[in-house]
PDB file of N, CA, C and O in Angstrom:
ATOM      1  N   MET A   1       0.845  -1.185   0.000  1.00  0.00           N
ATOM      2  CA  MET A   1       0.000   0.000   0.000  1.00  0.00           C
ATOM      3  C   MET A   1       0.890   1.247   0.000  1.00  0.00           C
ATOM      4  O   MET A   1       1.796   1.349   0.827  1.00  0.00           O
ATOM      5  N   PRO A   2       0.647   2.204  -0.917  1.00  0.00           N
ATOM      6  CA  PRO A   2       1.497   3.406  -0.966  1.00  0.00           C
ATOM      7  C   PRO A   2       1.305   4.289   0.261  1.00  0.00           C
ATOM      8  O   PRO A   2       0.223   4.367   0.841  1.00  0.00           O
ATOM      9  N   LYS A   3       2.400   4.950   0.633  1.00  0.00           N
ATOM     10  CA  LYS A   3       2.365   5.818   1.800  1.00  0.00           C
ATOM     11  C   LYS A   3       1.578   7.090   1.483  1.00  0.00           C
ATOM     12  O   LYS A   3       1.695   7.638   0.387  1.00  0.00           O
ATOM     13  N   LYS A   4       0.787   7.554   2.432  1.00  0.00           N
ATOM     14  CA  LYS A   4      -0.026   8.751   2.257  1.00  0.00           C
ATOM     15  C   LYS A   4       0.874   9.989   2.278  1.00  0.00           C
ATOM     16  O   LYS A   4       1.746  10.112   3.139  1.00  0.00           O
ATOM     17  N   ILE A   5       0.659  10.908   1.325  1.00  0.00           N
ATOM     18  CA  ILE A   5       1.433  12.145   1.244  1.00  0.00           C
ATOM     19  C   ILE A   5       0.636  13.250   1.926  1.00  0.00           C
ATOM     20  O   ILE A   5      -0.500  13.518   1.533  1.00  0.00           O
ATOM     21  N   PRO A   6       1.219  13.909   2.959  1.00  0.00           N
ATOM     22  CA  PRO A   6       0.491  14.984   3.629  1.00  0.00           C
ATOM     23  C   PRO A   6       0.291  16.176   2.704  1.00  0.00           C
ATOM     24  O   PRO A   6       1.233  16.619   2.047  1.00  0.00           O
ATOM     25  N   MET A   7      -0.930  16.695   2.652  1.00  0.00           N
ATOM     26  CA  MET A   7      -1.273  17.835   1.808  1.00  0.00           C
ATOM     27  C   MET A   7      -1.684  19.007   2.697  1.00  0.00           C
ATOM     28  O   MET A   7      -2.300  18.822   3.747  1.00  0.00           O
ATOM     29  N   ARG A   8      -1.331  20.213   2.258  1.00  0.00           N
ATOM     30  CA  ARG A   8      -1.704  21.438   2.969  1.00  0.00           C
ATOM     31  C   ARG A   8      -2.183  22.466   1.955  1.00  0.00           C
ATOM     32  O   ARG A   8      -1.814  22.411   0.782  1.00  0.00           O
ATOM     33  N   GLN A   9      -3.011  23.409   2.415  1.00  0.00           N
ATOM     34  CA  GLN A   9      -3.531  24.442   1.534  1.00  0.00           C
ATOM     35  C   GLN A   9      -2.698  25.712   1.667  1.00  0.00           C
ATOM     36  O   GLN A   9      -2.447  26.186   2.775  1.00  0.00           O
ATOM     37  N   CYS A  10      -2.276  26.254   0.538  1.00  0.00           N
ATOM     38  CA  CYS A  10      -1.527  27.504   0.518  1.00  0.00           C
ATOM     39  C   CYS A  10      -2.487  28.651   0.809  1.00  0.00           C
ATOM     40  O   CYS A  10      -3.586  28.694   0.255  1.00  0.00           O
ATOM     41  N   VAL A  11      -2.082  29.586   1.676  1.00  0.00           N
ATOM     42  CA  VAL A  11      -2.968  30.708   2.017  1.00  0.00           C
ATOM     43  C   VAL A  11      -3.024  31.749   0.897  1.00  0.00           C
ATOM     44  O   VAL A  11      -3.924  32.589   0.885  1.00  0.00           O
ATOM     45  N   GLY A  12      -2.073  31.706  -0.045  1.00  0.00           N
ATOM     46  CA  GLY A  12      -2.062  32.668  -1.142  1.00  0.00           C
ATOM     47  C   GLY A  12      -2.950  32.244  -2.294  1.00  0.00           C
ATOM     48  O   GLY A  12      -3.878  32.962  -2.668  1.00  0.00           O
ATOM     49  N   CYS A  13      -2.665  31.066  -2.864  1.00  0.00           N
ATOM     50  CA  CYS A  13      -3.418  30.601  -4.034  1.00  0.00           C
ATOM     51  C   CYS A  13      -4.572  29.670  -3.668  1.00  0.00           C
ATOM     52  O   CYS A  13      -5.390  29.338  -4.526  1.00  0.00           O
ATOM     53  N   ARG A  14      -4.647  29.248  -2.417  1.00  0.00           N
ATOM     54  CA  ARG A  14      -5.710  28.383  -1.905  1.00  0.00           C
ATOM     55  C   ARG A  14      -5.725  26.996  -2.565  1.00  0.00           C
ATOM     56  O   ARG A  14      -6.759  26.329  -2.583  1.00  0.00           O
ATOM     57  N   GLU A  15      -4.583  26.566  -3.103  1.00  0.00           N
ATOM     58  CA  GLU A  15      -4.478  25.246  -3.720  1.00  0.00           C
ATOM     59  C   GLU A  15      -3.887  24.250  -2.738  1.00  0.00           C
ATOM     60  O   GLU A  15      -3.040  24.601  -1.916  1.00  0.00           O
ATOM     61  N   MET A  16      -4.341  23.001  -2.828  1.00  0.00           N
ATOM     62  CA  MET A  16      -3.784  21.931  -2.011  1.00  0.00           C
ATOM     63  C   MET A  16      -2.504  21.440  -2.682  1.00  0.00           C
ATOM     64  O   MET A  16      -2.501  21.088  -3.861  1.00  0.00           O
ATOM     65  N   LYS A  17      -1.410  21.422  -1.907  1.00  0.00           N
ATOM     66  CA  LYS A  17      -0.122  20.977  -2.422  1.00  0.00           C
ATOM     67  C   LYS A  17       0.565  20.115  -1.378  1.00  0.00           C
ATOM     68  O   LYS A  17       0.155  20.075  -0.218  1.00  0.00           O
ATOM     69  N   GLU A  18       1.623  19.420  -1.808  1.00  0.00           N
ATOM     70  CA  GLU A  18       2.382  18.592  -0.869  1.00  0.00           C
ATOM     71  C   GLU A  18       3.008  19.471   0.198  1.00  0.00           C
ATOM     72  O   GLU A  18       3.521  20.553  -0.087  1.00  0.00           O
ATOM     73  N   LYS A  19       2.956  18.985   1.437  1.00  0.00           N
ATOM     74  CA  LYS A  19       3.483  19.744   2.575  1.00  0.00           C
ATOM     75  C   LYS A  19       4.952  20.110   2.389  1.00  0.00           C
ATOM     76  O   LYS A  19       5.368  21.208   2.759  1.00  0.00           O
ATOM     77  N   LYS A  20       5.739  19.202   1.819  1.00  0.00           N
ATOM     78  CA  LYS A  20       7.178  19.433   1.644  1.00  0.00           C
ATOM     79  C   LYS A  20       7.481  20.587   0.689  1.00  0.00           C
ATOM     80  O   LYS A  20       8.529  21.224   0.802  1.00  0.00           O
ATOM     81  N   SER A  21       6.573  20.862  -0.248  1.00  0.00           N
ATOM     82  CA  SER A  21       6.835  21.894  -1.249  1.00  0.00           C
ATOM     83  C   SER A  21       6.429  23.294  -0.778  1.00  0.00           C
ATOM     84  O   SER A  21       6.654  24.269  -1.494  1.00  0.00           O
ATOM     85  N   LEU A  22       5.839  23.408   0.408  1.00  0.00           N
ATOM     86  CA  LEU A  22       5.382  24.691   0.929  1.00  0.00           C
ATOM     87  C   LEU A  22       6.282  25.198   2.051  1.00  0.00           C
ATOM     88  O   LEU A  22       7.022  24.427   2.662  1.00  0.00           O
ATOM     89  N   ILE A  23       6.213  26.493   2.313  1.00  0.00           N
ATOM     90  CA  ILE A  23       6.949  27.113   3.417  1.00  0.00           C
ATOM     91  C   ILE A  23       5.971  27.281   4.575  1.00  0.00           C
ATOM     92  O   ILE A  23       4.872  27.806   4.392  1.00  0.00           O
ATOM     93  N   ARG A  24       6.365  26.840   5.760  1.00  0.00           N
ATOM     94  CA  ARG A  24       5.494  26.959   6.944  1.00  0.00           C
ATOM     95  C   ARG A  24       5.859  28.221   7.725  1.00  0.00           C
ATOM     96  O   ARG A  24       7.022  28.474   8.037  1.00  0.00           O
ATOM     97  N   VAL A  25       4.820  29.001   8.029  1.00  0.00           N
ATOM     98  CA  VAL A  25       4.965  30.160   8.906  1.00  0.00           C
ATOM     99  C   VAL A  25       4.248  29.761  10.184  1.00  0.00           C
ATOM    100  O   VAL A  25       3.115  29.282  10.131  1.00  0.00           O
ATOM    101  N   VAL A  26       4.886  29.950  11.333  1.00  0.00           N
ATOM    102  CA  VAL A  26       4.331  29.460  12.592  1.00  0.00           C
ATOM    103  C   VAL A  26       4.215  30.580  13.618  1.00  0.00           C
ATOM    104  O   VAL A  26       5.081  31.447  13.731  1.00  0.00           O
ATOM    105  N   LYS A  27       3.112  30.530  14.363  1.00  0.00           N
ATOM    106  CA  LYS A  27       2.936  31.439  15.501  1.00  0.00           C
ATOM    107  C   LYS A  27       3.086  30.586  16.752  1.00  0.00           C
ATOM    108  O   LYS A  27       2.279  29.693  17.011  1.00  0.00           O
ATOM    109  N   SER A  28       4.136  30.874  17.528  1.00  0.00           N
ATOM    110  CA  SER A  28       4.441  30.075  18.714  1.00  0.00           C
ATOM    111  C   SER A  28       3.397  30.328  19.807  1.00  0.00           C
ATOM    112  O   SER A  28       2.654  31.307  19.739  1.00  0.00           O
ATOM    113  N   PRO A  29       3.339  29.450  20.813  1.00  0.00           N
ATOM    114  CA  PRO A  29       2.408  29.671  21.931  1.00  0.00           C
ATOM    115  C   PRO A  29       2.651  31.002  22.650  1.00  0.00           C
ATOM    116  O   PRO A  29       1.741  31.536  23.285  1.00  0.00           O
ATOM    117  N   GLU A  30       3.872  31.541  22.553  1.00  0.00           N
ATOM    118  CA  GLU A  30       4.179  32.830  23.184  1.00  0.00           C
ATOM    119  C   GLU A  30       3.717  34.001  22.318  1.00  0.00           C
ATOM    120  O   GLU A  30       3.734  35.143  22.776  1.00  0.00           O
ATOM    121  N   GLY A  31       3.301  33.737  21.067  1.00  0.00           N
ATOM    122  CA  GLY A  31       2.815  34.782  20.181  1.00  0.00           C
ATOM    123  C   GLY A  31       3.828  35.268  19.162  1.00  0.00           C
ATOM    124  O   GLY A  31       3.539  36.198  18.409  1.00  0.00           O
ATOM    125  N   GLU A  32       5.017  34.661  19.116  1.00  0.00           N
ATOM    126  CA  GLU A  32       6.063  35.050  18.162  1.00  0.00           C
ATOM    127  C   GLU A  32       5.811  34.392  16.808  1.00  0.00           C
ATOM    128  O   GLU A  32       5.583  33.185  16.737  1.00  0.00           O
ATOM    129  N   VAL A  33       5.849  35.177  15.739  1.00  0.00           N
ATOM    130  CA  VAL A  33       5.660  34.653  14.384  1.00  0.00           C
ATOM    131  C   VAL A  33       7.023  34.492  13.729  1.00  0.00           C
ATOM    132  O   VAL A  33       7.835  35.417  13.739  1.00  0.00           O
ATOM    133  N   SER A  34       7.275  33.308  13.154  1.00  0.00           N
ATOM    134  CA  SER A  34       8.569  33.051  12.510  1.00  0.00           C
ATOM    135  C   SER A  34       8.400  32.021  11.394  1.00  0.00           C
ATOM    136  O   SER A  34       7.339  31.416  11.243  1.00  0.00           O
ATOM    137  N   LEU A  35       9.465  31.835  10.618  1.00  0.00           N
ATOM    138  CA  LEU A  35       9.476  30.829   9.553  1.00  0.00           C
ATOM    139  C   LEU A  35       9.956  29.500  10.125  1.00  0.00           C
ATOM    140  O   LEU A  35      10.834  29.460  10.986  1.00  0.00           O
ATOM    141  N   ASP A  36       9.366  28.416   9.634  1.00  0.00           N
ATOM    142  CA  ASP A  36       9.712  27.079  10.110  1.00  0.00           C
ATOM    143  C   ASP A  36       9.991  26.205   8.895  1.00  0.00           C
ATOM    144  O   ASP A  36       9.064  25.696   8.266  1.00  0.00           O
ATOM    145  N   PHE A  37      11.279  26.031   8.564  1.00  0.00           N
ATOM    146  CA  PHE A  37      11.639  25.275   7.374  1.00  0.00           C
ATOM    147  C   PHE A  37      11.628  23.769   7.613  1.00  0.00           C
ATOM    148  O   PHE A  37      11.484  22.999   6.663  1.00  0.00           O
ATOM    149  N   LYS A  38      11.777  23.336   8.855  1.00  0.00           N
ATOM    150  CA  LYS A  38      11.777  21.903   9.155  1.00  0.00           C
ATOM    151  C   LYS A  38      10.378  21.365   9.456  1.00  0.00           C
ATOM    152  O   LYS A  38      10.154  20.157   9.390  1.00  0.00           O
ATOM    153  N   GLY A  39       9.428  22.260   9.789  1.00  0.00           N
ATOM    154  CA  GLY A  39       8.059  21.827  10.070  1.00  0.00           C
ATOM    155  C   GLY A  39       7.891  21.208  11.435  1.00  0.00           C
ATOM    156  O   GLY A  39       6.945  20.450  11.649  1.00  0.00           O
ATOM    157  N   LYS A  40       8.780  21.504  12.371  1.00  0.00           N
ATOM    158  CA  LYS A  40       8.748  20.864  13.683  1.00  0.00           C
ATOM    159  C   LYS A  40       8.450  21.820  14.841  1.00  0.00           C
ATOM    160  O   LYS A  40       8.205  21.368  15.959  1.00  0.00           O
ATOM    161  N   LEU A  41       8.468  23.131  14.591  1.00  0.00           N
ATOM    162  CA  LEU A  41       8.250  24.082  15.688  1.00  0.00           C
ATOM    163  C   LEU A  41       6.827  23.971  16.220  1.00  0.00           C
ATOM    164  O   LEU A  41       5.892  23.748  15.450  1.00  0.00           O
ATOM    165  N   PRO A  42       6.655  24.126  17.542  1.00  0.00           N
ATOM    166  CA  PRO A  42       5.301  24.063  18.101  1.00  0.00           C
ATOM    167  C   PRO A  42       4.535  25.347  17.806  1.00  0.00           C
ATOM    168  O   PRO A  42       5.123  26.424  17.707  1.00  0.00           O
ATOM    169  N   GLY A  43       3.237  25.224  17.670  1.00  0.00           N
ATOM    170  CA  GLY A  43       2.399  26.392  17.449  1.00  0.00           C
ATOM    171  C   GLY A  43       1.508  26.224  16.234  1.00  0.00           C
ATOM    172  O   GLY A  43       1.503  25.177  15.586  1.00  0.00           O
ATOM    173  N   ARG A  44       0.756  27.272  15.936  1.00  0.00           N
ATOM    174  CA  ARG A  44      -0.164  27.258  14.811  1.00  0.00           C
ATOM    175  C   ARG A  44       0.603  27.563  13.538  1.00  0.00           C
ATOM    176  O   ARG A  44       1.386  28.511  13.483  1.00  0.00           O
ATOM    177  N   GLY A  45       0.374  26.756  12.519  1.00  0.00           N
ATOM    178  CA  GLY A  45       1.095  26.934  11.266  1.00  0.00           C
ATOM    179  C   GLY A  45       0.184  27.320  10.116  1.00  0.00           C
ATOM    180  O   GLY A  45      -0.991  26.954  10.084  1.00  0.00           O
ATOM    181  N   ALA A  46       0.739  28.060   9.179  1.00  0.00           N
ATOM    182  CA  ALA A  46       0.075  28.381   7.916  1.00  0.00           C
ATOM    183  C   ALA A  46       1.111  28.157   6.825  1.00  0.00           C
ATOM    184  O   ALA A  46       2.307  28.344   7.051  1.00  0.00           O
ATOM    185  N   TYR A  47       0.657  27.761   5.652  1.00  0.00           N
ATOM    186  CA  TYR A  47       1.570  27.375   4.582  1.00  0.00           C
ATOM    187  C   TYR A  47       1.428  28.307   3.383  1.00  0.00           C
ATOM    188  O   TYR A  47       0.328  28.731   3.029  1.00  0.00           O
ATOM    189  N   VAL A  48       2.583  28.616   2.761  1.00  0.00           N
ATOM    190  CA  VAL A  48       2.623  29.492   1.596  1.00  0.00           C
ATOM    191  C   VAL A  48       3.535  28.863   0.548  1.00  0.00           C
ATOM    192  O   VAL A  48       4.565  28.279   0.883  1.00  0.00           O
ATOM    193  N   CYS A  49       3.153  28.987  -0.723  1.00  0.00           N
ATOM    194  CA  CYS A  49       4.008  28.531  -1.831  1.00  0.00           C
ATOM    195  C   CYS A  49       5.249  29.411  -1.897  1.00  0.00           C
ATOM    196  O   CYS A  49       5.189  30.581  -1.521  1.00  0.00           O
ATOM    197  N   PRO A  50       6.369  28.876  -2.365  1.00  0.00           N
ATOM    198  CA  PRO A  50       7.568  29.709  -2.535  1.00  0.00           C
ATOM    199  C   PRO A  50       7.504  30.593  -3.778  1.00  0.00           C
ATOM    200  O   PRO A  50       8.467  31.301  -4.074  1.00  0.00           O
ATOM    201  N   ASP A  51       6.395  30.567  -4.510  1.00  0.00           N
ATOM    202  CA  ASP A  51       6.207  31.363  -5.723  1.00  0.00           C
ATOM    203  C   ASP A  51       6.008  32.844  -5.383  1.00  0.00           C
ATOM    204  O   ASP A  51       5.167  33.161  -4.541  1.00  0.00           O
ATOM    205  N   PRO A  52       6.762  33.766  -6.017  1.00  0.00           N
ATOM    206  CA  PRO A  52       6.624  35.199  -5.709  1.00  0.00           C
ATOM    207  C   PRO A  52       5.214  35.742  -5.935  1.00  0.00           C
ATOM    208  O   PRO A  52       4.755  36.594  -5.175  1.00  0.00           O
ATOM    209  N   GLU A  53       4.514  35.255  -6.981  1.00  0.00           N
ATOM    210  CA  GLU A  53       3.144  35.712  -7.237  1.00  0.00           C
ATOM    211  C   GLU A  53       2.214  35.303  -6.092  1.00  0.00           C
ATOM    212  O   GLU A  53       1.339  36.067  -5.685  1.00  0.00           O
ATOM    213  N   CYS A  54       2.413  34.111  -5.593  1.00  0.00           N
ATOM    214  CA  CYS A  54       1.593  33.597  -4.495  1.00  0.00           C
ATOM    215  C   CYS A  54       1.854  34.402  -3.218  1.00  0.00           C
ATOM    216  O   CYS A  54       0.922  34.719  -2.479  1.00  0.00           O
ATOM    217  N   LEU A  55       3.125  34.730  -2.963  1.00  0.00           N
ATOM    218  CA  LEU A  55       3.465  35.541  -1.792  1.00  0.00           C
ATOM    219  C   LEU A  55       2.820  36.920  -1.884  1.00  0.00           C
ATOM    220  O   LEU A  55       2.313  37.453  -0.897  1.00  0.00           O
ATOM    221  N   LYS A  56       2.848  37.484  -3.086  1.00  0.00           N
ATOM    222  CA  LYS A  56       2.249  38.804  -3.294  1.00  0.00           C
ATOM    223  C   LYS A  56       0.743  38.758  -3.028  1.00  0.00           C
ATOM    224  O   LYS A  56       0.185  39.666  -2.412  1.00  0.00           O
ATOM    225  N   ARG A  57       0.095  37.695  -3.498  1.00  0.00           N
ATOM    226  CA  ARG A  57      -1.346  37.532  -3.301  1.00  0.00           C
ATOM    227  C   ARG A  57      -1.675  37.349  -1.815  1.00  0.00           C
ATOM    228  O   ARG A  57      -2.659  37.902  -1.324  1.00  0.00           O
ATOM    229  N   ALA A  58      -0.853  36.574  -1.105  1.00  0.00           N
ATOM    230  CA  ALA A  58      -1.072  36.354   0.328  1.00  0.00           C
ATOM    231  C   ALA A  58      -0.892  37.650   1.107  1.00  0.00           C
ATOM    232  O   ALA A  58      -1.626  37.912   2.060  1.00  0.00           O
ATOM    233  N   ARG A  59       0.081  38.457   0.707  1.00  0.00           N
ATOM    234  CA  ARG A  59       0.325  39.726   1.401  1.00  0.00           C
ATOM    235  C   ARG A  59      -0.802  40.717   1.146  1.00  0.00           C
ATOM    236  O   ARG A  59      -1.248  41.413   2.059  1.00  0.00           O
ATOM    237  N   LYS A  60      -1.262  40.777  -0.113  1.00  0.00           N
ATOM    238  CA  LYS A  60      -2.324  41.715  -0.470  1.00  0.00           C
ATOM    239  C   LYS A  60      -3.636  41.371   0.244  1.00  0.00           C
ATOM    240  O   LYS A  60      -4.346  42.266   0.701  1.00  0.00           O
ATOM    241  N   SER A  61      -3.955  40.087   0.340  1.00  0.00           N
ATOM    242  CA  SER A  61      -5.206  39.669   0.983  1.00  0.00           C
ATOM    243  C   SER A  61      -5.083  39.549   2.503  1.00  0.00           C
ATOM    244  O   SER A  61      -6.057  39.236   3.189  1.00  0.00           O
ATOM    245  N   ARG A  62      -3.867  39.803   3.026  1.00  0.00           N
ATOM    246  CA  ARG A  62      -3.606  39.723   4.464  1.00  0.00           C
ATOM    247  C   ARG A  62      -3.980  38.339   5.015  1.00  0.00           C
ATOM    248  O   ARG A  62      -4.504  38.221   6.122  1.00  0.00           O
ATOM    249  N   ALA A  63      -3.703  37.307   4.227  1.00  0.00           N
ATOM    250  CA  ALA A  63      -4.078  35.935   4.579  1.00  0.00           C
ATOM    251  C   ALA A  63      -3.361  35.432   5.832  1.00  0.00           C
ATOM    252  O   ALA A  63      -3.970  34.759   6.665  1.00  0.00           O
ATOM    253  N   LEU A  64      -2.076  35.752   5.972  1.00  0.00           N
ATOM    254  CA  LEU A  64      -1.333  35.285   7.149  1.00  0.00           C
ATOM    255  C   LEU A  64      -1.799  36.010   8.409  1.00  0.00           C
ATOM    256  O   LEU A  64      -1.878  35.409   9.481  1.00  0.00           O
ATOM    257  N   GLU A  65      -2.106  37.295   8.281  1.00  0.00           N
ATOM    258  CA  GLU A  65      -2.621  38.040   9.438  1.00  0.00           C
ATOM    259  C   GLU A  65      -3.934  37.428   9.919  1.00  0.00           C
ATOM    260  O   GLU A  65      -4.164  37.307  11.122  1.00  0.00           O
ATOM    261  N   ARG A  66      -4.799  37.042   8.968  1.00  0.00           N
ATOM    262  CA  ARG A  66      -6.073  36.418   9.337  1.00  0.00           C
ATOM    263  C   ARG A  66      -5.868  35.027   9.927  1.00  0.00           C
ATOM    264  O   ARG A  66      -6.580  34.633  10.850  1.00  0.00           O
ATOM    265  N   ALA A  67      -4.904  34.288   9.402  1.00  0.00           N
ATOM    266  CA  ALA A  67      -4.648  32.928   9.897  1.00  0.00           C
ATOM    267  C   ALA A  67      -4.185  32.942  11.349  1.00  0.00           C
ATOM    268  O   ALA A  67      -4.514  32.039  12.118  1.00  0.00           O
ATOM    269  N   PHE A  68      -3.415  33.973  11.729  1.00  0.00           N
ATOM    270  CA  PHE A  68      -2.877  34.038  13.082  1.00  0.00           C
ATOM    271  C   PHE A  68      -3.583  35.037  13.981  1.00  0.00           C
ATOM    272  O   PHE A  68      -3.296  35.093  15.177  1.00  0.00           O
ATOM    273  N   SER A  69      -4.498  35.824  13.438  1.00  0.00           N
ATOM    274  CA  SER A  69      -5.162  36.897  14.196  1.00  0.00           C
ATOM    275  C   SER A  69      -4.127  37.800  14.862  1.00  0.00           C
ATOM    276  O   SER A  69      -4.284  38.205  16.014  1.00  0.00           O
ATOM    277  N   ALA A  70      -3.069  38.107  14.118  1.00  0.00           N
ATOM    278  CA  ALA A  70      -1.986  38.938  14.638  1.00  0.00           C
ATOM    279  C   ALA A  70      -1.276  39.609  13.458  1.00  0.00           C
ATOM    280  O   ALA A  70      -1.286  39.078  12.347  1.00  0.00           O
ATOM    281  N   PRO A  71      -0.668  40.762  13.691  1.00  0.00           N
ATOM    282  CA  PRO A  71       0.075  41.416  12.605  1.00  0.00           C
ATOM    283  C   PRO A  71       1.345  40.627  12.264  1.00  0.00           C
ATOM    284  O   PRO A  71       1.950  39.993  13.129  1.00  0.00           O
ATOM    285  N   MET A  72       1.732  40.679  10.991  1.00  0.00           N
ATOM    286  CA  MET A  72       2.932  39.979  10.545  1.00  0.00           C
ATOM    287  C   MET A  72       4.123  40.924  10.608  1.00  0.00           C
ATOM    288  O   MET A  72       4.070  42.015  10.041  1.00  0.00           O
ATOM    289  N   PRO A  73       5.204  40.525  11.292  1.00  0.00           N
ATOM    290  CA  PRO A  73       6.406  41.365  11.321  1.00  0.00           C
ATOM    291  C   PRO A  73       7.037  41.467   9.927  1.00  0.00           C
ATOM    292  O   PRO A  73       6.957  40.528   9.134  1.00  0.00           O
ATOM    293  N   ASP A  74       7.659  42.605   9.638  1.00  0.00           N
ATOM    294  CA  ASP A  74       8.303  42.811   8.334  1.00  0.00           C
ATOM    295  C   ASP A  74       9.427  41.814   8.091  1.00  0.00           C
ATOM    296  O   ASP A  74       9.686  41.445   6.946  1.00  0.00           O
ATOM    297  N   ARG A  75      10.104  41.368   9.158  1.00  0.00           N
ATOM    298  CA  ARG A  75      11.210  40.428   8.977  1.00  0.00           C
ATOM    299  C   ARG A  75      10.727  39.074   8.451  1.00  0.00           C
ATOM    300  O   ARG A  75      11.466  38.377   7.755  1.00  0.00           O
ATOM    301  N   VAL A  76       9.475  38.699   8.786  1.00  0.00           N
ATOM    302  CA  VAL A  76       8.915  37.443   8.285  1.00  0.00           C
ATOM    303  C   VAL A  76       8.644  37.566   6.774  1.00  0.00           C
ATOM    304  O   VAL A  76       8.947  36.653   6.005  1.00  0.00           O
ATOM    305  N   TRP A  77       8.069  38.711   6.363  1.00  0.00           N
ATOM    306  CA  TRP A  77       7.828  38.932   4.934  1.00  0.00           C
ATOM    307  C   TRP A  77       9.154  38.966   4.179  1.00  0.00           C
ATOM    308  O   TRP A  77       9.256  38.419   3.081  1.00  0.00           O
ATOM    309  N   ALA A  78      10.175  39.608   4.763  1.00  0.00           N
ATOM    310  CA  ALA A  78      11.480  39.664   4.117  1.00  0.00           C
ATOM    311  C   ALA A  78      12.074  38.268   3.985  1.00  0.00           C
ATOM    312  O   ALA A  78      12.683  37.951   2.964  1.00  0.00           O
ATOM    313  N   GLY A  79      11.908  37.440   4.990  1.00  0.00           N
ATOM    314  CA  GLY A  79      12.392  36.058   4.936  1.00  0.00           C
ATOM    315  C   GLY A  79      11.686  35.225   3.891  1.00  0.00           C
ATOM    316  O   GLY A  79      12.301  34.369   3.255  1.00  0.00           O
ATOM    317  N   LEU A  80      10.398  35.467   3.708  1.00  0.00           N
ATOM    318  CA  LEU A  80       9.639  34.729   2.693  1.00  0.00           C
ATOM    319  C   LEU A  80      10.067  35.135   1.281  1.00  0.00           C
ATOM    320  O   LEU A  80      10.136  34.300   0.380  1.00  0.00           O
ATOM    321  N   GLU A  81      10.351  36.413   1.103  1.00  0.00           N
ATOM    322  CA  GLU A  81      10.720  36.890  -0.244  1.00  0.00           C
ATOM    323  C   GLU A  81      12.138  36.478  -0.563  1.00  0.00           C
ATOM    324  O   GLU A  81      12.640  36.780  -1.646  1.00  0.00           O
TER     325      GLU A  81
END
């Protein structure tokens, strides 16, 4: 039986893609927002495609701010770009 591939929805394009191909942004229990490239940090996660158009769409629609109910620091956006 083939192994199940975890799928996640990108907050920019709203498409379901493989978890490994997306970038995870995480809000820690303390409220700190950061990038999580290994996918192991504790907290609430949201996923974004590494595509520049998708990042632009997510920023314009404020998708990450809505996902975390918190403002996104500029350093996180700079890290994504």
